[in-house]
Each structure stands twice: as structure tokens, then as C-alpha cells.
C-alpha positions in Angstrom: 65.6 -24.9 11.1 67.8 -21.9 10.6 71.0 -24.0 11.0 69.6 -26.5 8.5 69.1 -23.7 5.9 72.7 -22.5 6.3 74.0 -26.0 5.9 71.9 -26.7 2.9 73.5 -23.7 1.3 76.9 -25.4 1.7 78.2 -23.2 4.6 79.8 -24.7 7.8 77.9 -25.4 11.0 80.3 -23.0 12.9 79.0 -20.1 10.9 75.4 -21.1 11.4 75.9 -21.3 15.2 77.5 -17.9 15.3 74.7 -16.3 13.2 72.0 -17.8 15.5 73.4 -18.0 19.1 74.8 -14.8 20.7 77.2 -16.8 23.0 79.0 -18.5 20.2 82.3 -17.1 19.1 83.7 -17.3 15.5 87.2 -17.2 14.0 88.7 -18.5 10.7 92.1 -19.8 9.4 93.1 -20.2 5.8 94.5 -23.3 4.2 95.4 -22.7 0.5 92.2 -21.5 -1.2 90.0 -22.7 1.6 88.8 -21.4 4.9 88.7 -23.4 8.1 86.1 -22.0 10.6 86.2 -22.5 14.4 83.5 -21.8 17.1 86.1 -20.2 19.4 89.0 -17.7 19.1 91.6 -20.2 17.9 91.6 -19.0 14.3 94.1 -16.5 12.9 91.2 -14.1 12.1 88.8 -13.4 14.9 85.4 -12.6 13.3 83.2 -12.4 16.4 84.5 -12.3 20.0 81.4 -10.9 21.6 78.8 -13.0 23.5 76.2 -10.3 23.6 74.8 -10.5 20.1 74.9 -13.0 17.1 77.6 -12.5 14.5 77.0 -10.3 11.5 78.9 -9.9 8.2 79.2 -6.9 6.0 80.1 -7.2 2.3 83.8 -6.6 2.8 84.2 -9.1 5.7 82.2 -11.8 3.9 84.5 -11.4 0.8 87.8 -11.3 2.9 86.9 -14.4 4.8 85.8 -16.2 1.6 82.2 -16.6 2.9 81.0 -14.8 -0.2 82.2 -15.3 -3.8 82.5 -11.6 -4.4 80.9 -8.2 -4.3 79.0 -6.4 -7.0 77.0 -3.2 -6.9 75.2 -3.5 -10.2 73.6 -6.3 -12.1 76.2 -6.0 -14.9 79.0 -6.4 -12.3 77.3 -9.5 -10.9 77.1 -11.1 -14.4 80.7 -10.3 -15.0 81.7 -12.0 -11.7 79.6 -15.0 -12.9 81.6 -15.1 -16.1 79.0 -13.7 -18.5 80.3 -10.9 -20.8 77.1 -10.9 -23.0 73.6 -11.6 -21.6 69.9 -10.6 -22.0 68.0 -9.7 -18.9 64.4 -11.0 -18.7 62.3 -9.2 -16.1 59.6 -11.9 -15.7 61.4 -13.4 -12.6 61.6 -10.1 -10.8 57.9 -9.4 -11.7 56.8 -12.8 -10.4 58.8 -12.3 -7.2 57.5 -8.7 -6.7 54.0 -9.8 -7.4 54.2 -12.7 -4.9 55.5 -10.3 -2.2 52.7 -7.9 -2.9 50.1 -10.6 -2.9 51.1 -12.1 0.4 51.4 -8.7 2.1 48.0 -7.8 0.8 46.7 -11.1 2.1 48.3 -10.4 5.5 46.6 -7.0 5.7 43.3 -8.7 4.7 43.8 -11.2 7.5 44.3 -8.4 10.0 41.2 -6.6 8.7 39.2 -9.8 8.9 40.2 -10.3 12.5 39.4 -6.6 13.3 36.0 -6.9 11.7 35.3 -10.2 13.6 35.7 -8.3 16.8 32.7 -6.1 15.8 30.3 -8.9 15.1 27.4 -9.7 17.4 26.8 -12.9 19.3 23.6 -13.7 17.4 23.4 -16.5 14.8 23.9 -14.0 12.1 26.8 -12.3 13.8 28.4 -15.6 14.6 28.0 -16.6 11.0 29.8 -13.5 9.9 32.6 -14.1 12.4 33.0 -17.7 11.3 33.2 -16.6 7.6 35.8 -14.0 8.5 37.9 -16.6 10.4 37.5 -19.1 7.5 38.7 -16.5 5.0 41.7 -15.8 7.3 42.5 -19.5 7.6 42.4 -19.9 3.8 44.8 -17.0 3.3 47.2 -18.2 6.0 47.3 -21.6 4.4 47.9 -20.1 1.0 50.7 -17.9 2.3 52.2 -19.7 5.3 54.6 -16.8 6.0 51.6 -14.8 7.3 51.4 -17.0 10.4 55.0 -16.4 11.2 54.7 -12.6 11.2 55.2 -10.7 14.4 51.7 -9.2 14.3 50.2 -12.7 14.3 52.5 -14.3 16.8 52.2 -11.5 19.3 48.4 -12.0 19.3 48.6 -15.8 19.4 46.9 -16.1 15.9 47.5 -19.3 14.1 45.7 -21.6 11.8 45.1 -24.1 14.5 43.8 -21.5 16.9 41.4 -20.1 14.3 40.2 -23.6 13.2 39.4 -24.3 16.9 37.5 -21.0 17.1 35.5 -21.9 13.9 34.6 -25.3 15.4 33.4 -23.6 18.6 31.4 -21.0 16.6 29.7 -23.8 14.6 28.7 -25.5 17.8 27.4 -22.2 19.3 25.4 -21.5 16.1 23.9 -24.9 16.2 23.1 -24.6 19.9 21.3 -21.2 19.4 19.3 -22.6 16.4 18.3 -25.6 18.4 17.3 -23.4 21.3 15.3 -21.1 19.0 13.6 -24.1 17.4 12.6 -25.6 20.7 11.6 -22.2 22.1 9.3 -21.7 19.0 7.8 -25.1 19.3 7.3 -25.0 23.1 6.3 -21.5 24.2 6.3 -20.2 27.7 5.2 -23.3 29.6 3.8 -23.6 33.1 5.0 -24.9 36.4 3.8 -28.4 35.8 5.0 -29.4 32.4 3.2 -27.3 29.7 4.8 -25.8 26.7 4.8 -28.6 24.2 8.2 -29.6 23.0 10.0 -26.4 24.1 12.2 -25.7 27.1 9.3 -24.3 29.1 7.4 -26.3 31.8 8.9 -28.8 34.1 9.9 -31.6 31.8 13.3 -30.8 30.3 15.4 -28.8 32.8 18.6 -30.5 33.9 19.5 -31.3 37.5 21.1 -28.3 38.9 19.7 -26.0 36.2 16.8 -23.5 36.2 14.3 -22.2 33.8 14.5 -18.4 33.3 12.0 -16.2 31.5 13.9 -14.3 28.8 12.2 -12.1 26.3 8.9 -13.9 26.6 10.4 -17.4 26.0 11.5 -20.0 28.5 15.2 -20.9 28.2 17.5 -23.1 30.1 20.7 -22.1 31.8 23.5 -24.5 32.3 24.1 -26.4 35.6 24.9 -24.3 38.6 28.4 -24.2 40.1 27.4 -26.7 42.7 26.6 -29.3 40.0 29.7 -28.5 37.9 32.4 -28.2 40.5 32.8 -31.9 40.9 33.8 -32.4 37.3 37.4 -32.0 35.9 38.1 -28.4 35.1 38.3 -27.4 31.4 41.3 -25.4 30.0 40.5 -22.2 28.1 43.2 -20.6 26.0 43.7 -16.9 26.2 45.0 -14.6 23.4 48.6 -14.6 24.7 48.8 -18.4 24.8 48.1 -18.7 28.6 45.5 -21.1 29.9 42.7 -20.6 32.4 41.0 -23.6 34.0 37.5 -23.5 35.2 34.0 -25.1 35.1 30.7 -24.4 33.5 28.4 -22.6 35.9 31.2 -20.5 37.5 30.8 -16.7 37.7 33.7 -14.8 36.1 34.8 -11.4 35.0 36.3 -11.4 31.5 38.5 -8.8 29.8 38.3 -9.0 26.0 39.1 -7.1 22.9 36.4 -4.8 21.8 36.5 -2.4 18.8 40.3 -2.1 19.0 40.2 -1.5 22.8 39.2 -3.4 25.8 35.8 -4.5 27.1 34.7 -6.2 30.3 31.9 -8.6 31.0 30.7 -10.3 34.1 28.5 -13.4 33.9 28.1 -17.1 34.4 29.9 -19.6 32.1 27.2 -21.5 30.2 29.6 -23.1 27.7 33.3 -23.6 28.0 35.5 -24.9 25.1 39.2 -24.9 24.5 39.1 -21.9 22.3 35.9 -20.1 23.3 33.6 -19.3 26.2 29.9 -18.4 26.3 28.8 -16.2 29.1 25.3 -15.5 30.3 25.2 -11.8 31.3 22.6 -9.4 32.5 22.0 -6.3 30.4 19.1 -3.9 30.8 17.2 -6.4 32.9 17.5 -9.3 30.5 19.8 -12.3 30.3 21.9 -12.4 27.2 24.5 -14.8 25.9 27.9 -13.5 24.8 30.3 -15.7 22.8 34.0 -14.8 22.9 36.9 -16.6 21.2 40.4 -17.2 22.5 41.7 -14.7 20.0 39.7 -11.9 21.9 40.2 -13.1 25.5 42.7 -11.2 27.5 41.9 -12.1 31.1 39.5 -14.3 33.0 39.0 -13.7 36.7 36.9 -16.0 38.9 34.4 -14.2 41.2 34.0 -15.6 44.7 30.2 -15.3 44.8 28.8 -17.8 42.3 25.1 -17.1 42.6 23.3 -17.7 39.3 22.3 -14.6 37.3 18.6 -13.7 37.5 16.5 -12.0 34.9 14.3 -9.0 35.8 11.2 -11.2 35.4 12.6 -13.8 37.8 13.7 -11.2 40.4 10.1 -10.0 40.6 8.9 -13.4 41.7 8.6 -14.2 45.4 11.6 -15.9 46.9 9.5 -19.0 47.6 8.6 -19.5 44.0 10.1 -22.6 42.5 12.3 -22.3 39.4 10.1 -22.0 36.3 7.0 -20.9 38.2 4.7 -18.4 36.5 1.7 -16.5 37.7 -1.9 -17.5 36.9 -2.3 -15.1 33.9 0.9 -16.5 32.3 -0.4 -20.1 32.9 -3.6 -19.2 31.1 -1.8 -17.8 28.1 0.7 -20.6 27.8 -0.1 -23.1 25.0 -1.5 -26.5 26.1 0.5 -29.6 25.9 -1.7 -30.9 23.1 -1.1 -27.8 21.0 0.4 -28.6 17.6 3.0 -26.7 15.7 1.6 -25.2 12.5 3.7 -25.6 9.3 3.1 -23.4 6.4 4.1 -24.9 3.0 4.2 -22.7 -0.1 4.7 -24.4 -3.5 6.8 -21.7 -5.1 7.5 -21.8 -8.8 5.8 -25.2 -9.2 3.3 -25.0 -12.1 0.6 -27.4 -13.2 2.0 -30.9 -13.4 5.0 -29.9 -11.2 6.7 -28.0 -14.0 9.2 -25.3 -13.1 8.0 -21.7 -13.5 9.8 -18.4 -14.0 10.7 -16.1 -11.1 8.6 -13.1 -11.7 5.7 -15.1 -13.3 4.9 -18.3 -11.3 7.3 -17.5 -8.5 6.9 -14.0 -6.9 7.6 -12.1 -3.7 3.8 -11.5 -3.5 3.0 -15.1 -2.5 5.8 -15.1 0.1 4.3 -12.0 1.6 0.9 -13.6 1.7 2.1 -16.8 3.4 4.1 -14.7 5.9 0.9 -12.8 6.7 -0.9 -16.1 7.4 1.9 -17.1 9.7 1.8 -13.7 11.4 -1.8 -14.5 12.5 -0.5 -17.1 14.9 2.6 -15.1 16.0 6.3 -14.9 15.4 8.5 -18.0 15.2 6.4 -20.0 12.7 7.9 -22.5 10.2 7.5 -21.5 6.5 8.6 -24.0 3.9 9.2 -22.7 0.3 9.0 -25.7 -2.0 11.1 -24.2 -4.8 10.9 -25.3 -8.5 12.1 -22.6 -10.8 14.8 -22.3 -13.5 15.3 -18.6 -12.8 13.8 -15.3 -13.9 13.9 -11.5 -13.4 16.6 -9.6 -11.5 13.9 -7.0 -10.6 11.8 -9.7 -9.0 14.9 -10.9 -7.2 15.3 -7.5 -5.6 11.8 -7.6 -4.3 12.3 -11.1 -3.0 15.5 -9.9 -1.2 13.6 -7.2 0.6 10.6 -9.4 1.4 12.6 -12.4 2.8 15.0 -10.2 4.8 11.9 -9.0 6.7 10.1 -12.3 6.9 13.2 -14.0 8.3 13.2 -11.6 11.2 9.8 -13.0 12.3 9.8 -16.6 11.2 11.9 -19.6 10.4 12.1 -19.8 6.6 13.1 -23.1 5.0 13.9 -23.7 1.3 13.0 -27.2 0.0 14.7 -27.6 -3.4 13.5 -29.4 -6.5 15.1 -27.0 -8.8 16.5 -23.5 -7.9 18.5 -21.9 -10.6 19.6 -18.3 -11.0 17.0 -16.0 -9.3 15.4 -19.0 -7.6 18.8 -20.0 -6.1 19.2 -16.4 -4.9 15.9 -16.8 -3.2 16.9 -20.0 -1.5 20.1 -18.4 -0.1 17.9 -16.0 1.9 16.3 -18.9 3.8 17.4 -20.0 7.3 17.8 -23.6 6.2 18.1 -25.4 2.9 16.9 -29.0 2.2 17.0 -30.8 -1.1 14.9 -33.3 -2.9 17.0 -36.1 -4.3 16.8 -34.7 -7.9 17.4 -31.1 -6.5 19.9 -28.7 -8.0 20.7 -25.1 -6.9 23.0 -22.5 -8.3 24.1 -20.7 -11.5 23.2 -17.2 -10.3 24.3 -15.5 -13.5 23.0 -12.0 -14.1 22.5 -10.9 -17.7 22.2 -7.5 -19.3 20.2 -8.4 -22.4 21.9 -11.6 -23.8 25.3 -10.8 -22.3 26.5 -11.7 -18.8 27.3 -8.6 -16.7 30.9 -7.8 -16.1 33.2 -5.1 -14.5 31.8 -3.0 -11.6 28.3 -4.4 -12.1 29.5 -8.0 -11.7 31.6 -7.0 -8.6 28.5 -5.4 -7.0 26.5 -8.5 -7.7 29.2 -10.8 -6.3 29.2 -8.7 -3.1 25.4 -8.8 -2.9 25.2 -12.6 -3.2 28.1 -13.1 -0.8 26.4 -10.8 1.8 23.1 -12.8 1.5 25.1 -16.0 2.2 26.8 -14.5 5.3 23.5 -13.2 6.6 22.2 -16.8 6.7 25.5 -18.2 8.1 26.9 -19.6 4.9 30.3 -19.1 3.4 30.1 -16.3 0.9 32.5 -18.1 -1.5 29.7 -20.6 -2.3 27.4 -17.8 -3.6 30.3 -16.1 -5.4 31.1 -19.4 -7.2 27.5 -19.6 -8.3 27.6 -16.1 -9.9 30.6 -16.5 -12.2 33.0 -19.2 -13.3 36.1 -17.3 -12.1 36.0 -18.3 -8.4 37.2 -21.8 -7.6 35.6 -23.7 -4.7 36.5 -26.8 -2.8 36.3 -28.2 0.7 37.6 -30.6 3.2 35.5 -32.7 5.6 37.1 -34.4 8.6 36.0 -37.6 10.4 33.6 -35.7 12.6 31.9 -34.1 9.7 33.4 -30.6 10.1 33.7 -28.8 6.8 36.5 -26.3 5.8 35.9 -24.2 2.7 38.6 -22.9 0.3 38.4 -20.4 -2.6 41.0 -22.6 -4.4 41.1 -26.2 -5.4 43.3 -27.2 -2.5 40.4 -29.1 -0.7 39.8 -32.8 -1.1 36.4 -32.2 -2.8 36.1 -29.9 -5.8 32.8 -28.1 -6.4 33.6 -25.4 -8.9 36.5 -24.5 -11.2 37.1 -21.8 -13.8 35.2 -23.6 -16.5 31.7 -23.3 -15.2 29.9 -21.5 -12.3 28.6 -23.6 -9.5 25.3 -25.6 -9.6 25.3 -28.0 -6.6 23.2 -31.2 -6.4 21.6 -32.8 -3.4 24.4 -35.3 -2.7 27.1 -32.6 -2.9 25.0 -30.2 -0.8 24.4 -32.7 2.0 28.0 -33.9 2.1 29.4 -30.4 2.2 26.8 -29.4 4.8 25.6 -26.6 2.5 22.2 -28.3 3.0 20.7 -29.7 6.2 19.6 -32.8 4.5 17.6 -34.5 1.7 13.9 -35.4 1.7 11.5 -36.3 -1.2 8.3 -36.1 0.8 6.9 -33.7 3.3 6.8 -36.4 6.1 10.5 -37.1 5.4 11.3 -33.4 5.6 9.4 -33.1 8.9 11.6 -35.9 10.3 14.7 -33.9 9.4 13.1 -31.0 11.2 12.7 -33.2 14.3 8.9 -33.1 13.9 6.5 -36.0 13.6 3.1 -35.8 11.7 1.3 -36.2 15.1 3.0 -33.0 16.4 2.2 -30.7 13.5 -0.7 -29.3 11.6 0.0 -28.5 7.9 -1.7 -25.2 7.1 -3.6 -25.2 3.8 -3.0 -21.5 3.4 0.1 -21.9 1.3 -1.5 -24.4 -1.1 -4.5 -22.1 -1.4 -2.3 -19.1 -2.2 -0.4 -21.1 -4.8 -3.6 -22.5 -6.3 -5.3 -19.1 -6.6 -2.2 -17.6 -8.3 -1.9 -20.5 -10.7 -5.6 -20.3 -11.5 -5.2 -16.5 -12.3 -2.2 -17.2 -14.4 -4.1 -19.8 -16.5 -7.0 -17.5 -16.9 -4.8 -14.6 -17.8 -3.0 -16.7 -20.5 -6.3 -17.7 -22.1 -7.7 -14.2 -22.0 -4.5 -12.7 -23.3 -4.6 -14.9 -26.4 -8.3 -14.3 -27.0 -8.2 -10.5 -26.4 -5.1 -10.0 -28.6 -7.0 -11.9 -31.4 -10.1 -9.7 -30.8 -7.9 -6.6 -31.0 -5.9 -7.5 -34.1 -9.0 -9.0 -36.0 -12.0 -7.1 -34.6 -15.4 -8.3 -35.7 -18.1 -6.1 -37.1 -19.9 -5.1 -40.3 -19.0 -1.5 -40.1 -15.9 0.5 -39.2 -17.7 1.8 -36.2 -18.5 -1.8 -35.0 -14.9 -2.9 -35.5 -13.5 0.2 -33.7 -15.9 -0.5 -30.8 -14.7 -4.2 -30.7 -11.1 -3.0 -30.7 -11.8 -0.6 -27.9 -13.5 -3.3 -25.7 -10.5 -5.7 -26.3 -8.0 -2.9 -25.4 -9.8 -2.0 -22.2 -9.9 -5.7 -21.1 -6.2 -6.1 -21.9 -5.5 -3.0 -19.8 -7.5 -4.5 -16.9 -5.4 -7.7 -17.1 -2.2 -5.6 -16.5 -3.7 -4.7 -13.1 -5.0 -8.2 -12.4 -2.0 -10.3 -13.6 0.7 -8.1 -14.9 3.4 -10.9 -15.1 1.3 -12.9 -17.6 0.9 -9.8 -19.8 4.5 -8.8 -19.7 6.4 -12.1 -19.4 4.3 -15.0 -20.8 4.5 -15.9 -24.4 5.3 -13.3 -27.1 6.0 -9.8 -25.6 3.3 -7.2 -26.0 3.4 -3.4 -25.4 3.3 -2.2 -21.8 0.3 -0.7 -20.0 1.1 2.8 -21.0 0.8 1.8 -24.7 -2.7 0.4 -24.0 -3.7 3.6 -22.2 -2.8 5.6 -25.3 -4.5 3.1 -27.6 -7.7 3.3 -25.5 -7.7 7.1 -25.7 -7.0 7.1 -29.5 -9.6 4.5 -30.4 -12.1 6.2 -28.1 -11.6 9.4 -30.0 -12.1 7.6 -33.3 -15.3 6.0 -32.0 -16.7 9.3 -30.9 -15.8 10.9 -34.3 -17.6 8.0 -36.1 -20.7 8.6 -34.0 -20.6 12.3 -34.8 -20.4 11.5 -38.6 -23.4 9.1 -38.3 -25.5 11.7 -36.4 
């Protein structure tokens, strides 16, 4: 490529060879006004006779050998050599060039920072999601500025777009594997030695030949096949950070040296998943079996350990040696769920008013109902499925903050699913907190614009909000660019989808499928969401949604708690709306023949209005025409009460 560039510039091949290859010599002869170059010492002027280093030219040598057209120390001198006595210098070209150099260098530093941050992430679903997003950001920057990939810092570490894309694919598979394992673990429970545990990995029904069931953190999980079962297959090649390859099998016990916090870390464990650009180890820490996911970028060495005995958890080691894999004691068997036990599903219509109309976040859709349905799920135990059927066109930022705090806690205990009819602004912000998102066919989600009064926020406040929404996306393993494109129309968003369905996101319009440009912030529909894998699927009915969740109606029990919580709140809203209208009328037009009677009627109305602030504050503050706050009514009650007492004193 280097020789081609020299030739494209109109310079001879002999010069290109001498500039690139140390062993090439170079000399030149002159014929009239031209120069004749030679790749040996046959010319009258020997330019390079050394074979130890490539040829180099200084300004004087280049001019004397006619390689350059002249020498100029200033811009004015250069223009004179070019034949321009008068000229006007325009700085835009220099500024564009300088800005481009600054931009790509900043992008390179951001790439290095992303890769450093990726090393600090955990191997949980959340941590893997953050690592994937960091890699995807790095890929996008390297594609925008290809020179980053050629830098020494990148090449020395074996960092390339292809390597990172391979790592992202492996991370996606690992996230999916962990989610499926969690789902099956929640649905199955601990199991027994003869097949209990429902649809989970407990019991005797789903372990593979050569595998074993281990008790980990109270849930039965399945290790991969042992080394005896895997050694007969063709070894898989694992790339290391320096480009070398290590070949091995799933089930082998290895010692791995990897990058950790800028230094080196060491792990010893059994390979449970082996890909070209990543490895997942099952390691023992503090008496528990944990899984560690490491990408090729972080892998320095892999050493096979001669003894290939499977790792055992502390619980398994306490069992007698004669116990069969998966055996539990009598007490455990009694506490395990029966095979006929059904998975309880909690559905909360959230924001859906009477007749199915969308309601405001803060009025018909609140954090309070989410907390109540989570409390119902808590009664059964952690790992329940909570479905929020969202239908809201947005609402209050203050309520969004409460929802943020609530769902972050609920998501630690339960699997929270958003089922979208309409989720705009604060409702979309709510949906982004959920582990999974499904759409109804008419569903839309997005436009998370924050307003201060009637004006959209800007400046530092907007930057903070972008950061907040992006962080929520990453916490649920989504690309932060999606949330940012929903907040403001400045970010662009597009994606590519390959034949296998893998999606690559871009914060530019370089992808095949455009979602958001600079004209309008993003609101995504059901078809776009499913195609881009932003959603996990589309379902118009609850049975259809259960199918997407890999559940059949016969396997589940739909709790009525969510519908009851929703109905109670809607009933209170309607009652509050009716009472608010009536009481305001009683207060503004009090009935009574005397002033004392009218004051007494006003006082009764004011006290009832104040009670409704405690019973259903959202209706009093948000529904219909705004009215004064509760503090105002406290003052009114005190003032009218004083007037009533004074009227009594005058009569007496």
C-alpha cells in the first residue's frame, strides 16, 4: 500500500522501494531537466548506500535530486514558488484539518478509556451489558475514524473492529444464556433427586450426559459436560490478546491469566463455554461456584491443568461420596416445589384508565402501584414475573424519579417485564427500567423529552438527563444511544442486522436502518422495536405474551392482585374527581341563609378537600383545573374556623 501511494503521487518505484525496504539502495542520474533513479549504486549521485535502514531525504537533498519542487520556510515563500504574487489566505481548511485531527485523537482516547472501563465490569447480566455497550461504542468510533485501528496502542493489544465484534457476539450469547438460566431457575426451584422442580434445571429431568447438577446459592444449576465427555470432540480455538491461539475443550480445567484493573489477574476453573473470542469459566470463590466471562482482549495466557476433576460447591462437598449428582436431603426434598406447582404471573395494568384510555404518569400511573404489586410478589419469594401493561402518554419528572428508585429495587428481586400499548416520555423512561420489553402491535415508545415549564431543558440540565437515561438503558443491557435519541433530536441512531439476526448500533446514520435523525427525537414502534431487537417480541393478548415468555396457560397462574390494585386506584381516582368538583362548588358557592351558615358550609367543604389531598393527592393536584396546594387549605381552614367562632361570639 505504501508503494502504491508513492506511485500515485507520481514518484518512481525505485524511490518507493528505498523508502520502505532497508536493503534497497538508491542512486540518481540527470538527463536534461529530468532525473533517472536506480535501485543500485549505478547512478552518478548515490543517495543511499546503506542496507541497515530505509532511505531518508532532508529538504536540501530532496531539492538537489529534483524529488521536491523547491523549499519554502513560510507560507508567503510557498505561494511565491507556486507563482502567486497576490493571494488571500482562508483559514477554514486549516481549521477543518485541525478539528478532524483533534476529533479522531479524542475518539482514540475515548476508545482506550472504554476498553479500560470494560475491564472493570462484572460478569453478571448487568455487567456484561455495560461491557457490550462499551465495546459497541468503541467499534462505532473505530469505524468512524479507521486510523484508530492502525495506531500502535491498538495493534499491540490486538484490538480491532473484527475482534471487538466477535467479543460483542459472545457477550450477547452469554447474556442470553444467563437470562435463560435465571428464567429456568426461577420457574423450577431446587428440585429433588427424582425429577421435581417444575420447568427448572433441578430434579433429574434435564441434566445432559456427562453433566451434573450443582446447588448454587439455593438454586439448582447445570454445569457443562465433563472433560471425559468433551475430549472426543474437535478442539476449539480461543484467541488471546496478542493474537496467539489456544486450543481446548469445554469441560477442561485451566488456569487463566487476564487483564484486571490495569494489572494482571489469575483464575482457575473449568471451561463451561468456549468461543473464538471469549471463554466462560466456572470458578469456586468463598465456597460458591461462580461464572467468569473473559474476552480475548483481556486474555493473556491459558494453561491446561493436568487434573480435570469438576469443581464442587461447598454444598456438594458436604454430601456423602455415595450421593448421586443432584441428590438432596429429606428436608430439602420437602421444601422443593412439587412438579404440579404453577408459576405465578403478576400483571399490573399501569396507566390504563377506564375504557383503556392512556393516563398520566403521576396520576393514573404511579410508583405506588408498582410497589404494591412487588409486595404481592414478595409473598411468594424472589424471582417472580411482574408484567407492567403500560398505556401512558407521559407525565411528571418527579414521579419518574420515584419510579426510578422503585424499579431499581424491584428489579433486584423479580423479573420485571414492560408490555407496551403506549409509553411516551415518563412512561418510556419507566419501560426502560424493565428487564424485558414487549410491544402490542399498535405500541409506541419514546420521546423522553423533559420540560421546564413549556420549554425543553437544555445545557447542563439536558446533559445530566441524557446521562441518566443512558445509564438506565445500560443497567438493563440496552445500548445507551437508544435512550439518548429518545431524549433529544440531536443524536442520530441507526443499526445493521446481519443474516443471523445480530444487531450493531451506530450513533450516526451509517447503518442500513435509520431510526432517528436530527429532525425529531426517537419514538419507536412495535415493528421497528422487534426488528432491531430493542424488544423481545410483539403480542396483543396475554396468552400470546406468555408464549413469547416460553410459558403455556397450563403452566401458570395469573394473580388477580395487579388487577385488584389497579381497580382500587382507578375507583379512588373517579371518586376523587367527582368529590373534587362537588366540594369546590360547595366552597365557592356555599349554601345557607345566614353568613354563619355559609361560613360553616365553606369550612366543611375546605376540610373535605384537605382530606382528599391525603386520600388521593394526584387528583387534587393534577386532574382538571389546578387548585391551591394542601398548605393553602390548611390556612383557609384556620381562617374560616376563626370567622365561624367570631360569628358565634357575636350571636351569643
